[in-house]
C-alpha positions as CSV (number, residue, x, y, z in Angstrom):
1,M,0.0,0.0,-0.1
2,S,1.4,3.4,-0.9
3,W,2.2,6.0,1.5
4,V,-0.4,8.4,0.2
5,W,-3.0,6.1,0.7
6,R,-2.0,5.2,5.0
7,M,-1.8,8.8,4.9
8,M,-5.2,9.7,4.0
9,L,-6.5,6.5,6.0
10,V,-5.4,8.0,8.9
11,A,-6.8,11.4,7.9
12,V,-10.0,9.4,7.5
13,V,-10.2,7.8,10.7
14,T,-8.8,10.9,12.2
15,V,-11.5,13.8,11.0
16,V,-14.5,11.6,10.5
17,P,-16.6,10.7,13.7
18,G,-17.6,6.9,13.1
19,A,-14.2,6.0,11.0
20,F,-12.4,4.3,14.0
21,V,-15.4,2.0,14.6
22,L,-15.4,1.3,10.7
23,L,-12.1,0.5,10.3
24,V,-12.4,-1.9,13.4
25,S,-15.4,-3.8,12.1
26,Y,-13.4,-3.8,8.2
27,L,-10.3,-5.8,10.2
28,A,-12.6,-7.5,12.2
29,T,-14.4,-8.5,8.8
30,R,-11.3,-9.7,7.3
31,T,-9.6,-11.9,10.2
32,M,-13.3,-14.0,10.2
33,W,-13.2,-14.5,6.8
34,E,-9.4,-15.6,6.7
35,H,-10.2,-18.0,9.7
36,W,-13.3,-19.3,7.8
37,R,-11.4,-19.9,4.6
38,L,-8.7,-21.9,7.0
39,A,-11.1,-23.8,9.1
40,Q,-13.1,-24.5,5.4
41,Q,-9.7,-25.6,4.0
42,E,-9.4,-28.0,6.8
43,A,-12.8,-29.5,6.9
44,L,-12.2,-30.7,3.6
45,V,-8.9,-32.8,4.6
46,S,-10.6,-34.2,7.7
47,G,-14.5,-34.3,6.8
48,V,-15.6,-32.8,9.8
49,P,-18.0,-30.2,9.4
50,V,-17.5,-26.1,10.7
51,T,-19.4,-24.1,12.4
52,F,-19.6,-20.2,12.8
53,R,-19.3,-20.3,16.3
54,D,-15.9,-22.8,16.0
55,V,-14.8,-20.3,13.6
56,L,-15.6,-17.3,16.0
57,A,-14.1,-19.7,19.2
58,T,-10.2,-19.3,17.2
59,V,-10.4,-15.5,16.5
60,H,-7.8,-13.7,19.2
61,M,-7.2,-9.8,19.4
62,K,-3.6,-10.6,18.5
63,D,-5.3,-11.6,14.5
64,V,-6.7,-8.2,14.4
65,V,-3.8,-6.6,15.3
66,Q,-1.7,-8.9,12.3
67,Q,-4.7,-8.1,10.0
68,A,-4.3,-4.4,10.6
69,R,-0.9,-4.3,10.5
70,A,-1.1,-6.2,7.0
71,A,-3.8,-3.5,6.1
72,L,-1.9,-0.7,6.8
């Protein structure tokens, strides 16, 4: 991601009310999607069905922080 895009994102999160909540929602969704994709791959190999609750139990705050670093 270019430095211009990063600076625009920082400015929007700082200035616009509610942008921080929107950013955290985006990061949480991105993290859940990644965990869901990995769980589906493991389910195909093991043959055990995966539920949303199983995936949600595997998500930790450190994963969200890693996604934030990857996104920015």
